[in-house]
PQR file with spaces between the fields and no chain letter, atoms N, CA, C, O and H, PARSE charges and radii, in Angstrom:
ATOM       1  N    MET     1     238.857   26.764 -153.822 -0.4000 1.5000
ATOM       2  CA   MET     1     239.254   27.948 -154.778 -0.0000 2.0000
ATOM       3  C    MET     1     240.432   27.336 -155.948  0.5500 1.7000
ATOM       4  O    MET     1     241.584   26.908 -155.886 -0.5500 1.4000
ATOM       5  N    ASN     2     239.653   27.513 -156.768 -0.4000 1.5000
ATOM       6  CA   ASN     2     240.476   27.515 -158.157 -0.0000 2.0000
ATOM       7  C    ASN     2     241.015   28.936 -159.149  0.5500 1.7000
ATOM       8  O    ASN     2     240.234   29.753 -159.636 -0.5500 1.4000
ATOM       9  H    ASN     2     238.717   27.860 -156.818  0.4000 1.0000
ATOM      10  N    VAL     3     242.421   28.972 -159.280 -0.4000 1.5000
ATOM      11  CA   VAL     3     242.819   30.343 -159.777 -0.0000 2.0000
ATOM      12  C    VAL     3     243.827   29.476 -160.887  0.5500 1.7000
ATOM      13  O    VAL     3     244.442   28.415 -160.780 -0.5500 1.4000
ATOM      14  H    VAL     3     243.056   28.309 -158.884  0.4000 1.0000
ATOM      15  N    VAL     4     243.672   30.495 -162.022 -0.4000 1.5000
ATOM      16  CA   VAL     4     244.563   30.422 -163.225 -0.0000 2.0000
ATOM      17  C    VAL     4     245.927   30.911 -163.003  0.5500 1.7000
ATOM      18  O    VAL     4     246.164   32.112 -162.869 -0.5500 1.4000
ATOM      19  H    VAL     4     243.172   31.357 -162.108  0.4000 1.0000
ATOM      20  N    ILE     5     246.926   29.900 -162.958 -0.4000 1.5000
ATOM      21  CA   ILE     5     248.356   31.253 -162.911 -0.0000 2.0000
ATOM      22  C    ILE     5     248.845   30.788 -164.130  0.5500 1.7000
ATOM      23  O    ILE     5     249.089   29.831 -164.864 -0.5500 1.4000
ATOM      24  H    ILE     5     246.733   28.925 -163.067  0.4000 1.0000
ATOM      25  N    ARG     6     248.857   32.156 -163.916 -0.4000 1.5000
ATOM      26  CA   ARG     6     249.792   32.850 -165.815 -0.0000 2.0000
ATOM      27  C    ARG     6     250.884   33.494 -165.340  0.5500 1.7000
ATOM      28  O    ARG     6     251.713   33.442 -166.248 -0.5500 1.4000
ATOM      29  H    ARG     6     248.660   32.933 -163.320  0.4000 1.0000
ATOM      30  N    ASP     7     251.367   34.109 -164.356 -0.4000 1.5000
ATOM      31  CA   ASP     7     252.461   34.908 -163.761 -0.0000 2.0000
ATOM      32  C    ASP     7     252.367   34.133 -162.439  0.5500 1.7000
ATOM      33  O    ASP     7     251.527   33.378 -161.950 -0.5500 1.4000
ATOM      34  H    ASP     7     250.693   34.151 -163.618  0.4000 1.0000
ATOM      35  N    ALA     8     253.939   34.770 -161.929 -0.4000 1.5000
ATOM      36  CA   ALA     8     254.440   34.816 -160.766 -0.0000 2.0000
ATOM      37  C    ALA     8     253.605   35.402 -159.504  0.5500 1.7000
ATOM      38  O    ALA     8     253.370   34.939 -158.387 -0.5500 1.4000
ATOM      39  H    ALA     8     254.622   35.383 -162.326  0.4000 1.0000
ATOM      40  N    GLU     9     253.139   37.024 -160.367 -0.4000 1.5000
ATOM      41  CA   GLU     9     252.775   38.094 -159.191 -0.0000 2.0000
ATOM      42  C    GLU     9     251.286   37.269 -158.478  0.5500 1.7000
ATOM      43  O    GLU     9     250.988   37.274 -157.284 -0.5500 1.4000
ATOM      44  H    GLU     9     253.330   37.400 -161.274  0.4000 1.0000
ATOM      45  N    THR    10     250.648   36.715 -159.406 -0.4000 1.5000
ATOM      46  CA   THR    10     249.497   35.871 -159.721 -0.0000 2.0000
ATOM      47  C    THR    10     249.368   34.972 -158.349  0.5500 1.7000
ATOM      48  O    THR    10     248.614   35.036 -157.379 -0.5500 1.4000
ATOM      49  H    THR    10     250.890   36.711 -160.377  0.4000 1.0000
ATOM      50  N    LEU    11     250.287   34.237 -158.660 -0.4000 1.5000
ATOM      51  CA   LEU    11     251.138   32.846 -157.766 -0.0000 2.0000
ATOM      52  C    LEU    11     251.405   33.130 -156.663  0.5500 1.7000
ATOM      53  O    LEU    11     251.353   32.221 -155.835 -0.5500 1.4000
ATOM      54  H    LEU    11     250.901   34.185 -159.448  0.4000 1.0000
ATOM      55  N    GLY    12     251.827   34.608 -156.180 -0.4000 1.5000
ATOM      56  CA   GLY    12     252.010   35.385 -155.173 -0.0000 2.0000
ATOM      57  C    GLY    12     251.413   35.997 -154.069  0.5500 1.7000
ATOM      58  O    GLY    12     251.742   36.196 -152.900 -0.5500 1.4000
ATOM      59  H    GLY    12     251.870   35.347 -156.853  0.4000 1.0000
ATOM      60  N    GLN    13     249.892   36.380 -155.165 -0.4000 1.5000
ATOM      61  CA   GLN    13     248.601   37.076 -154.093 -0.0000 2.0000
ATOM      62  C    GLN    13     248.098   35.546 -154.026  0.5500 1.7000
ATOM      63  O    GLN    13     247.850   35.455 -152.824 -0.5500 1.4000
ATOM      64  H    GLN    13     249.624   36.219 -156.115  0.4000 1.0000
ATOM      65  N    VAL    14     247.817   34.374 -154.549 -0.4000 1.5000
ATOM      66  CA   VAL    14     247.272   33.443 -154.055 -0.0000 2.0000
ATOM      67  C    VAL    14     248.262   33.201 -152.536  0.5500 1.7000
ATOM      68  O    VAL    14     247.855   33.612 -151.450 -0.5500 1.4000
ATOM      69  H    VAL    14     248.019   34.448 -155.526  0.4000 1.0000
ATOM      70  N    ILE    15     249.201   32.689 -152.653 -0.4000 1.5000
ATOM      71  CA   ILE    15     250.026   32.342 -151.460 -0.0000 2.0000
ATOM      72  C    ILE    15     249.902   33.209 -150.358  0.5500 1.7000
ATOM      73  O    ILE    15     249.892   32.738 -149.221 -0.5500 1.4000
ATOM      74  H    ILE    15     249.533   32.355 -153.536  0.4000 1.0000
ATOM      75  N    ARG    16     249.780   34.758 -150.611 -0.4000 1.5000
ATOM      76  CA   ARG    16     249.512   35.929 -149.543 -0.0000 2.0000
ATOM      77  C    ARG    16     248.043   35.369 -148.989  0.5500 1.7000
ATOM      78  O    ARG    16     247.846   34.845 -147.892 -0.5500 1.4000
ATOM      79  H    ARG    16     249.788   35.141 -151.535  0.4000 1.0000
ATOM      80  N    GLU    17     246.972   35.643 -150.142 -0.4000 1.5000
ATOM      81  CA   GLU    17     245.847   35.276 -149.454 -0.0000 2.0000
ATOM      82  C    GLU    17     245.701   34.535 -148.857  0.5500 1.7000
ATOM      83  O    GLU    17     244.846   34.762 -148.001 -0.5500 1.4000
ATOM      84  H    GLU    17     247.132   36.069 -151.032  0.4000 1.0000
ATOM      85  N    ARG    18     246.391   33.079 -148.811 -0.4000 1.5000
ATOM      86  CA   ARG    18     246.083   31.996 -148.228 -0.0000 2.0000
ATOM      87  C    ARG    18     246.601   31.905 -146.678  0.5500 1.7000
ATOM      88  O    ARG    18     246.069   31.685 -145.590 -0.5500 1.4000
ATOM      89  H    ARG    18     247.086   32.894 -149.506  0.4000 1.0000
ATOM      90  N    ARG    19     247.720   32.146 -147.081 -0.4000 1.5000
ATOM      91  CA   ARG    19     248.476   32.693 -145.454 -0.0000 2.0000
ATOM      92  C    ARG    19     247.898   33.424 -144.646  0.5500 1.7000
ATOM      93  O    ARG    19     247.650   33.049 -143.500 -0.5500 1.4000
ATOM      94  H    ARG    19     248.152   32.324 -147.966  0.4000 1.0000
ATOM      95  N    LYS    20     247.492   34.940 -145.242 -0.4000 1.5000
ATOM      96  CA   LYS    20     247.007   35.682 -144.634 -0.0000 2.0000
ATOM      97  C    LYS    20     245.789   34.986 -143.857  0.5500 1.7000
ATOM      98  O    LYS    20     245.682   34.986 -142.630 -0.5500 1.4000
ATOM      99  H    LYS    20     247.693   35.245 -146.173  0.4000 1.0000
ATOM     100  N    LEU    21     244.787   34.326 -144.850 -0.4000 1.5000
ATOM     101  CA   LEU    21     243.435   33.703 -144.378 -0.0000 2.0000
ATOM     102  C    LEU    21     243.493   32.828 -143.440  0.5500 1.7000
ATOM     103  O    LEU    21     242.484   32.781 -142.736 -0.5500 1.4000
ATOM     104  H    LEU    21     244.874   34.326 -145.847  0.4000 1.0000
ATOM     105  N    ALA    22     244.660   31.832 -143.087 -0.4000 1.5000
ATOM     106  CA   ALA    22     244.995   31.330 -142.109 -0.0000 2.0000
ATOM     107  C    ALA    22     245.680   32.123 -140.814  0.5500 1.7000
ATOM     108  O    ALA    22     245.722   31.490 -139.760 -0.5500 1.4000
ATOM     109  H    ALA    22     245.479   31.871 -143.659  0.4000 1.0000
ATOM     110  N    GLY    23     246.132   33.260 -140.833 -0.4000 1.5000
ATOM     111  CA   GLY    23     246.607   33.681 -139.968 -0.0000 2.0000
ATOM     112  C    GLY    23     247.856   33.796 -139.389  0.5500 1.7000
ATOM     113  O    GLY    23     248.213   34.293 -138.320 -0.5500 1.4000
ATOM     114  H    GLY    23     246.097   33.775 -141.690  0.4000 1.0000
ATOM     115  N    VAL    24     248.633   33.089 -140.543 -0.4000 1.5000
ATOM     116  CA   VAL    24     249.841   32.966 -140.197 -0.0000 2.0000
ATOM     117  C    VAL    24     250.916   34.354 -140.407  0.5500 1.7000
ATOM     118  O    VAL    24     250.828   35.022 -141.437 -0.5500 1.4000
ATOM     119  H    VAL    24     248.343   32.685 -141.411  0.4000 1.0000
ATOM     120  N    ARG    25     251.832   34.671 -139.423 -0.4000 1.5000
ATOM     121  CA   ARG    25     252.608   35.921 -139.964 -0.0000 2.0000
ATOM     122  C    ARG    25     254.009   35.296 -141.214  0.5500 1.7000
ATOM     123  O    ARG    25     254.052   34.075 -141.367 -0.5500 1.4000
ATOM     124  H    ARG    25     251.904   34.129 -138.585  0.4000 1.0000
ATOM     125  N    ILE    26     254.694   35.871 -141.741 -0.4000 1.5000
ATOM     126  CA   ILE    26     255.445   35.766 -142.802 -0.0000 2.0000
ATOM     127  C    ILE    26     256.028   34.859 -141.981  0.5500 1.7000
ATOM     128  O    ILE    26     256.030   33.654 -142.234 -0.5500 1.4000
ATOM     129  H    ILE    26     254.659   36.863 -141.616  0.4000 1.0000
ATOM     130  N    ASP    27     256.702   35.518 -140.665 -0.4000 1.5000
ATOM     131  CA   ASP    27     257.884   35.229 -140.694 -0.0000 2.0000
ATOM     132  C    ASP    27     257.926   33.538 -139.910  0.5500 1.7000
ATOM     133  O    ASP    27     258.945   32.848 -139.886 -0.5500 1.4000
ATOM     134  H    ASP    27     256.700   36.497 -140.460  0.4000 1.0000
ATOM     135  N    ASP    28     256.781   33.183 -139.404 -0.4000 1.5000
ATOM     136  CA   ASP    28     256.087   31.880 -138.997 -0.0000 2.0000
ATOM     137  C    ASP    28     255.701   30.944 -140.097  0.5500 1.7000
ATOM     138  O    ASP    28     255.414   29.769 -139.870 -0.5500 1.4000
ATOM     139  H    ASP    28     255.954   33.743 -139.423  0.4000 1.0000
ATOM     140  N    ALA    29     255.696   31.455 -141.244 -0.4000 1.5000
ATOM     141  CA   ALA    29     255.262   30.568 -142.780 -0.0000 2.0000
ATOM     142  C    ALA    29     256.280   30.446 -143.626  0.5500 1.7000
ATOM     143  O    ALA    29     256.338   29.635 -144.550 -0.5500 1.4000
ATOM     144  H    ALA    29     255.929   32.410 -141.429  0.4000 1.0000
ATOM     145  N    ALA    30     257.118   31.267 -143.319 -0.4000 1.5000
ATOM     146  CA   ALA    30     258.921   30.832 -144.014 -0.0000 2.0000
ATOM     147  C    ALA    30     259.461   29.706 -143.196  0.5500 1.7000
ATOM     148  O    ALA    30     259.974   28.828 -143.889 -0.5500 1.4000
ATOM     149  H    ALA    30     257.070   31.926 -142.569  0.4000 1.0000
ATOM     150  N    ALA    31     259.485   29.492 -141.892 -0.4000 1.5000
ATOM     151  CA   ALA    31     260.088   28.688 -141.393 -0.0000 2.0000
ATOM     152  C    ALA    31     259.615   27.960 -140.963  0.5500 1.7000
ATOM     153  O    ALA    31     260.261   27.233 -140.209 -0.5500 1.4000
ATOM     154  H    ALA    31     259.068   30.206 -141.328  0.4000 1.0000
ATOM     155  N    LEU    32     258.136   27.699 -141.186 -0.4000 1.5000
ATOM     156  CA   LEU    32     257.553   26.375 -141.134 -0.0000 2.0000
ATOM     157  C    LEU    32     257.720   25.486 -143.140  0.5500 1.7000
ATOM     158  O    LEU    32     257.699   24.337 -143.584 -0.5500 1.4000
ATOM     159  H    LEU    32     257.611   28.290 -141.799  0.4000 1.0000
ATOM     160  N    CYS    33     257.836   26.592 -143.600 -0.4000 1.5000
ATOM     161  CA   CYS    33     258.620   25.884 -144.968 -0.0000 2.0000
ATOM     162  C    CYS    33     259.915   25.590 -145.223  0.5500 1.7000
ATOM     163  O    CYS    33     260.346   24.885 -146.135 -0.5500 1.4000
ATOM     164  H    CYS    33     257.852   27.524 -143.240  0.4000 1.0000
ATOM     165  N    GLY    34     260.692   26.322 -144.136 -0.4000 1.5000
ATOM     166  CA   GLY    34     262.176   26.266 -144.304 -0.0000 2.0000
ATOM     167  C    GLY    34     262.601   26.920 -145.436  0.5500 1.7000
ATOM     168  O    GLY    34     263.057   26.248 -146.361 -0.5500 1.4000
ATOM     169  H    GLY    34     260.341   26.894 -143.394  0.4000 1.0000
ATOM     170  N    ILE    35     262.512   28.432 -145.545 -0.4000 1.5000
ATOM     171  CA   ILE    35     263.053   28.782 -146.144 -0.0000 2.0000
ATOM     172  C    ILE    35     263.331   30.550 -145.973  0.5500 1.7000
ATOM     173  O    ILE    35     262.336   30.901 -145.337 -0.5500 1.4000
ATOM     174  H    ILE    35     262.142   28.978 -144.793  0.4000 1.0000
ATOM     175  N    ALA    36     264.020   31.570 -146.178 -0.4000 1.5000
ATOM     176  CA   ALA    36     264.021   32.665 -145.291 -0.0000 2.0000
ATOM     177  C    ALA    36     262.907   33.625 -145.938  0.5500 1.7000
ATOM     178  O    ALA    36     262.346   33.478 -147.024 -0.5500 1.4000
ATOM     179  H    ALA    36     264.827   31.285 -146.695  0.4000 1.0000
ATOM     180  N    VAL    37     262.711   34.757 -144.886 -0.4000 1.5000
ATOM     181  CA   VAL    37     261.144   35.385 -144.757 -0.0000 2.0000
ATOM     182  C    VAL    37     262.110   35.837 -146.183  0.5500 1.7000
ATOM     183  O    VAL    37     261.890   34.989 -147.048 -0.5500 1.4000
ATOM     184  H    VAL    37     263.166   34.876 -144.003  0.4000 1.0000
ATOM     185  N    SER    38     262.763   36.538 -146.516 -0.4000 1.5000
ATOM     186  CA   SER    38     262.879   37.296 -147.891 -0.0000 2.0000
ATOM     187  C    SER    38     262.401   37.203 -149.081  0.5500 1.7000
ATOM     188  O    SER    38     261.922   37.988 -149.899 -0.5500 1.4000
ATOM     189  H    SER    38     262.942   37.227 -145.813  0.4000 1.0000
ATOM     190  N    THR    39     262.733   35.522 -149.004 -0.4000 1.5000
ATOM     191  CA   THR    39     262.410   34.330 -150.254 -0.0000 2.0000
ATOM     192  C    THR    39     260.772   34.519 -150.324  0.5500 1.7000
ATOM     193  O    THR    39     260.178   34.778 -151.370 -0.5500 1.4000
ATOM     194  H    THR    39     263.123   34.884 -148.339  0.4000 1.0000
ATOM     195  N    LEU    40     260.261   34.380 -149.282 -0.4000 1.5000
ATOM     196  CA   LEU    40     258.916   33.788 -149.450 -0.0000 2.0000
ATOM     197  C    LEU    40     258.318   35.599 -149.681  0.5500 1.7000
ATOM     198  O    LEU    40     257.485   35.839 -150.555 -0.5500 1.4000
ATOM     199  H    LEU    40     260.744   34.170 -148.432  0.4000 1.0000
ATOM     200  N    SER    41     258.696   36.354 -149.075 -0.4000 1.5000
ATOM     201  CA   SER    41     258.296   38.136 -149.121 -0.0000 2.0000
ATOM     202  C    SER    41     258.467   38.456 -150.783  0.5500 1.7000
ATOM     203  O    SER    41     257.622   39.169 -151.326 -0.5500 1.4000
ATOM     204  H    SER    41     259.373   36.158 -148.365  0.4000 1.0000
ATOM     205  N    ALA    42     259.471   37.961 -151.475 -0.4000 1.5000
ATOM     206  CA   ALA    42     259.412   37.704 -152.661 -0.0000 2.0000
ATOM     207  C    ALA    42     258.671   37.225 -153.844  0.5500 1.7000
ATOM     208  O    ALA    42     258.497   37.738 -154.949 -0.5500 1.4000
ATOM     209  H    ALA    42     260.157   37.382 -151.035  0.4000 1.0000
ATOM     210  N    MET    43     258.238   35.994 -153.273 -0.4000 1.5000
ATOM     211  CA   MET    43     257.429   35.055 -153.738 -0.0000 2.0000
ATOM     212  C    MET    43     256.359   35.903 -153.897  0.5500 1.7000
ATOM     213  O    MET    43     256.002   36.409 -154.961 -0.5500 1.4000
ATOM     214  H    MET    43     258.379   35.578 -152.375  0.4000 1.0000
ATOM     215  N    GLU    44     255.669   36.101 -152.412 -0.4000 1.5000
ATOM     216  CA   GLU    44     254.213   36.839 -152.624 -0.0000 2.0000
ATOM     217  C    GLU    44     254.196   38.082 -153.226  0.5500 1.7000
ATOM     218  O    GLU    44     253.102   38.645 -153.275 -0.5500 1.4000
ATOM     219  H    GLU    44     255.960   35.690 -151.548  0.4000 1.0000
ATOM     220  N    ASN    45     255.160   38.638 -153.694 -0.4000 1.5000
ATOM     221  CA   ASN    45     255.343   39.996 -154.276 -0.0000 2.0000
ATOM     222  C    ASN    45     255.694   39.665 -156.247  0.5500 1.7000
ATOM     223  O    ASN    45     255.644   40.518 -157.133 -0.5500 1.4000
ATOM     224  H    ASN    45     256.048   38.180 -153.654  0.4000 1.0000
ATOM     225  N    GLY    46     255.944   38.545 -156.367 -0.4000 1.5000
ATOM     226  CA   GLY    46     255.933   38.601 -157.721 -0.0000 2.0000
ATOM     227  C    GLY    46     257.539   38.856 -158.178  0.5500 1.7000
ATOM     228  O    GLY    46     258.081   38.539 -159.237 -0.5500 1.4000
ATOM     229  H    GLY    46     255.985   37.852 -155.648  0.4000 1.0000
ATOM     230  N    SER    47     257.955   39.361 -157.309 -0.4000 1.5000
ATOM     231  CA   SER    47     258.959   40.214 -157.452 -0.0000 2.0000
ATOM     232  C    SER    47     260.718   39.256 -157.787  0.5500 1.7000
ATOM     233  O    SER    47     261.787   39.850 -157.922 -0.5500 1.4000
ATOM     234  H    SER    47     257.515   39.619 -156.449  0.4000 1.0000
ATOM     235  N    ARG    48     260.594   38.178 -157.829 -0.4000 1.5000
ATOM     236  CA   ARG    48     261.838   37.569 -157.950 -0.0000 2.0000
ATOM     237  C    ARG    48     260.938   35.869 -157.949  0.5500 1.7000
ATOM     238  O    ARG    48     260.147   35.335 -157.172 -0.5500 1.4000
ATOM     239  H    ARG    48     259.725   37.696 -157.720  0.4000 1.0000
ATOM     240  N    PRO    49     261.616   35.444 -159.328 -0.5600 1.5000
ATOM     241  CA   PRO    49     261.078   34.178 -159.708  0.2800 2.0000
ATOM     242  C    PRO    49     261.853   32.978 -158.984  0.5500 1.7000
ATOM     243  O    PRO    49     263.015   32.703 -159.284 -0.5500 1.4000
ATOM     244  N    ALA    50     261.083   32.239 -157.947 -0.4000 1.5000
ATOM     245  CA   ALA    50     261.554   31.416 -156.722 -0.0000 2.0000
ATOM     246  C    ALA    50     261.289   29.613 -157.846  0.5500 1.7000
ATOM     247  O    ALA    50     260.343   29.232 -158.536 -0.5500 1.4000
ATOM     248  H    ALA    50     260.139   32.462 -157.703  0.4000 1.0000
ATOM     249  N    GLY    51     262.483   29.046 -157.548 -0.4000 1.5000
ATOM     250  CA   GLY    51     262.371   27.756 -158.210 -0.0000 2.0000
ATOM     251  C    GLY    51     261.170   26.860 -157.401  0.5500 1.7000
ATOM     252  O    GLY    51     260.521   27.234 -156.424 -0.5500 1.4000
ATOM     253  H    GLY    51     263.251   29.355 -156.987  0.4000 1.0000
ATOM     254  N    ILE    52     261.092   25.720 -158.027 -0.4000 1.5000
ATOM     255  CA   ILE    52     260.137   24.646 -157.955 -0.0000 2.0000
ATOM     256  C    ILE    52     259.893   24.263 -156.797  0.5500 1.7000
ATOM     257  O    ILE    52     258.861   24.173 -156.132 -0.5500 1.4000
ATOM     258  H    ILE    52     261.620   25.416 -158.821  0.4000 1.0000
ATOM     259  N    ASP    53     261.618   23.908 -156.506 -0.4000 1.5000
ATOM     260  CA   ASP    53     261.505   23.355 -155.095 -0.0000 2.0000
ATOM     261  C    ASP    53     261.341   24.177 -153.977  0.5500 1.7000
ATOM     262  O    ASP    53     260.807   23.530 -153.076 -0.5500 1.4000
ATOM     263  H    ASP    53     262.457   23.981 -157.045  0.4000 1.0000
ATOM     264  N    LYS    54     261.633   25.606 -153.581 -0.4000 1.5000
ATOM     265  CA   LYS    54     260.925   26.460 -152.872 -0.0000 2.0000
ATOM     266  C    LYS    54     259.407   26.596 -153.311  0.5500 1.7000
ATOM     267  O    LYS    54     258.831   26.922 -152.273 -0.5500 1.4000
ATOM     268  H    LYS    54     262.068   26.131 -154.313  0.4000 1.0000
ATOM     269  N    ILE    55     258.657   26.526 -154.126 -0.4000 1.5000
ATOM     270  CA   ILE    55     257.480   26.879 -154.395 -0.0000 2.0000
ATOM     271  C    ILE    55     256.261   26.088 -153.763  0.5500 1.7000
ATOM     272  O    ILE    55     255.202   26.525 -153.312 -0.5500 1.4000
ATOM     273  H    ILE    55     259.125   26.261 -154.970  0.4000 1.0000
ATOM     274  N    LEU    56     256.809   24.582 -153.885 -0.4000 1.5000
ATOM     275  CA   LEU    56     256.265   23.453 -154.042 -0.0000 2.0000
ATOM     276  C    LEU    56     255.767   23.312 -152.377  0.5500 1.7000
ATOM     277  O    LEU    56     254.590   23.251 -152.022 -0.5500 1.4000
ATOM     278  H    LEU    56     257.669   24.227 -154.252  0.4000 1.0000
ATOM     279  N    PRO    57     257.028   23.274 -151.415 -0.5600 1.5000
ATOM     280  CA   PRO    57     256.860   23.236 -149.717  0.2800 2.0000
ATOM     281  C    PRO    57     255.665   24.192 -149.570  0.5500 1.7000
ATOM     282  O    PRO    57     254.541   23.730 -149.372 -0.5500 1.4000
ATOM     283  N    VAL    58     255.834   25.208 -149.641 -0.4000 1.5000
ATOM     284  CA   VAL    58     254.923   26.847 -149.446 -0.0000 2.0000
ATOM     285  C    VAL    58     253.238   26.466 -149.783  0.5500 1.7000
ATOM     286  O    VAL    58     252.262   26.780 -149.102 -0.5500 1.4000
ATOM     287  H    VAL    58     256.747   25.583 -149.801  0.4000 1.0000
ATOM     288  N    LEU    59     253.268   25.833 -150.824 -0.4000 1.5000
ATOM     289  CA   LEU    59     251.978   25.394 -151.235 -0.0000 2.0000
ATOM     290  C    LEU    59     251.712   24.131 -150.392  0.5500 1.7000
ATOM     291  O    LEU    59     250.735   24.263 -149.655 -0.5500 1.4000
ATOM     292  H    LEU    59     254.061   25.578 -151.377  0.4000 1.0000
ATOM     293  N    GLU    60     252.094   23.404 -150.345 -0.4000 1.5000
ATOM     294  CA   GLU    60     252.212   22.150 -149.388 -0.0000 2.0000
ATOM     295  C    GLU    60     251.422   22.522 -147.876  0.5500 1.7000
ATOM     296  O    GLU    60     250.296   22.194 -147.504 -0.5500 1.4000
ATOM     297  H    GLU    60     252.888   23.297 -150.944  0.4000 1.0000
ATOM     298  N    LYS    61     252.358   23.243 -147.253 -0.4000 1.5000
ATOM     299  CA   LYS    61     252.195   23.544 -145.949 -0.0000 2.0000
ATOM     300  C    LYS    61     251.048   24.875 -145.840  0.5500 1.7000
ATOM     301  O    LYS    61     250.916   25.180 -144.655 -0.5500 1.4000
ATOM     302  H    LYS    61     253.273   23.509 -147.555  0.4000 1.0000
ATOM     303  N    LEU    62     250.046   25.887 -146.917 -0.4000 1.5000
ATOM     304  CA   LEU    62     249.353   26.391 -147.421 -0.0000 2.0000
ATOM     305  C    LEU    62     248.240   25.500 -147.365  0.5500 1.7000
ATOM     306  O    LEU    62     247.191   25.928 -146.883 -0.5500 1.4000
ATOM     307  H    LEU    62     250.153   25.639 -147.880  0.4000 1.0000
ATOM     308  N    GLY    63     248.302   24.394 -147.760 -0.4000 1.5000
ATOM     309  CA   GLY    63     247.137   23.561 -148.019 -0.0000 2.0000
ATOM     310  C    GLY    63     246.625   23.818 -149.509  0.5500 1.7000
ATOM     311  O    GLY    63     245.458   23.679 -149.877 -0.5500 1.4000
ATOM     312  H    GLY    63     249.154   24.046 -148.151  0.4000 1.0000
ATOM     313  N    LEU    64     247.756   24.237 -150.343 -0.4000 1.5000
ATOM     314  CA   LEU    64     247.155   24.298 -151.424 -0.0000 2.0000
ATOM     315  C    LEU    64     248.226   23.477 -152.379  0.5500 1.7000
ATOM     316  O    LEU    64     249.413   23.476 -152.054 -0.5500 1.4000
ATOM     317  H    LEU    64     248.704   24.350 -150.044  0.4000 1.0000
ATOM     318  N    ARG    65     247.794   22.793 -153.540 -0.4000 1.5000
ATOM     319  CA   ARG    65     248.276   22.515 -154.648 -0.0000 2.0000
ATOM     320  C    ARG    65     248.330   22.619 -156.152  0.5500 1.7000
ATOM     321  O    ARG    65     247.358   22.795 -156.887 -0.5500 1.4000
ATOM     322  H    ARG    65     246.830   22.794 -153.805  0.4000 1.0000
ATOM     323  N    LEU    66     249.477   22.500 -156.483 -0.4000 1.5000
ATOM     324  CA   LEU    66     249.362   22.941 -158.179 -0.0000 2.0000
ATOM     325  C    LEU    66     249.186   21.520 -159.185  0.5500 1.7000
ATOM     326  O    LEU    66     250.066   20.673 -159.339 -0.5500 1.4000
ATOM     327  H    LEU    66     250.266   22.357 -155.886  0.4000 1.0000
ATOM     328  N    ILE    67     247.925   21.502 -159.767 -0.4000 1.5000
ATOM     329  CA   ILE    67     247.632   20.908 -160.649 -0.0000 2.0000
ATOM     330  C    ILE    67     247.846   21.712 -162.132  0.5500 1.7000
ATOM     331  O    ILE    67     247.485   22.887 -162.190 -0.5500 1.4000
ATOM     332  H    ILE    67     247.211   22.190 -159.643  0.4000 1.0000
ATOM     333  N    VAL    68     248.453   21.042 -163.359 -0.4000 1.5000
ATOM     334  CA   VAL    68     248.851   21.065 -164.734 -0.0000 2.0000
ATOM     335  C    VAL    68     247.824   20.471 -165.458  0.5500 1.7000
ATOM     336  O    VAL    68     247.580   19.265 -165.464 -0.5500 1.4000
ATOM     337  H    VAL    68     248.746   20.087 -163.311  0.4000 1.0000
ATOM     338  N    GLU    69     246.898   21.810 -166.404 -0.4000 1.5000
ATOM     339  CA   GLU    69     246.211   20.751 -167.096 -0.0000 2.0000
ATOM     340  C    GLU    69     246.546   21.204 -168.514  0.5500 1.7000
ATOM     341  O    GLU    69     247.302   22.144 -168.760 -0.5500 1.4000
ATOM     342  H    GLU    69     247.097   22.790 -166.399  0.4000 1.0000
ATOM     343  N    SER    70     245.914   20.450 -169.439 -0.4000 1.5000
ATOM     344  CA   SER    70     246.239   20.469 -170.761 -0.0000 2.0000
ATOM     345  C    SER    70     245.223   21.365 -171.335  0.5500 1.7000
ATOM     346  O    SER    70     244.252   21.231 -170.590 -0.5500 1.4000
ATOM     347  H    SER    70     245.300   19.687 -169.240  0.4000 1.0000
ATOM     348  N    ASP    71     244.910   22.250 -172.308 -0.4000 1.5000
ATOM     349  CA   ASP    71     244.422   22.873 -172.921 -0.0000 2.0000
ATOM     350  C    ASP    71     243.447   22.180 -174.070  0.5500 1.7000
ATOM     351  O    ASP    71     242.399   22.581 -174.574 -0.5500 1.4000
ATOM     352  H    ASP    71     245.698   22.359 -172.913  0.4000 1.0000
ATOM     353  N    GLU    72     244.059   21.229 -174.231 -0.4000 1.5000
ATOM     354  CA   GLU    72     243.667   20.555 -175.162 -0.0000 2.0000
ATOM     355  C    GLU    72     241.744   19.787 -174.897  0.5500 1.7000
ATOM     356  O    GLU    72     241.233   19.087 -175.771 -0.5500 1.4000
ATOM     357  H    GLU    72     244.911   20.903 -173.821  0.4000 1.0000
């Protein structure tokens, strides 16, 4: 799956879809990632910006990776 992420809401949708596809409850995913359920919920909703220090562990635990590409 390749998705162009242009905002926090799209990133959150990808995270939620991947978590649900894996059959992991939000509280279990938060514990696995070492963050609060409220933090993961806000991340999935795109309602509160999360720092990269929170995003990267979530992506890693869900088997996702962040790739930065140039428009050139």
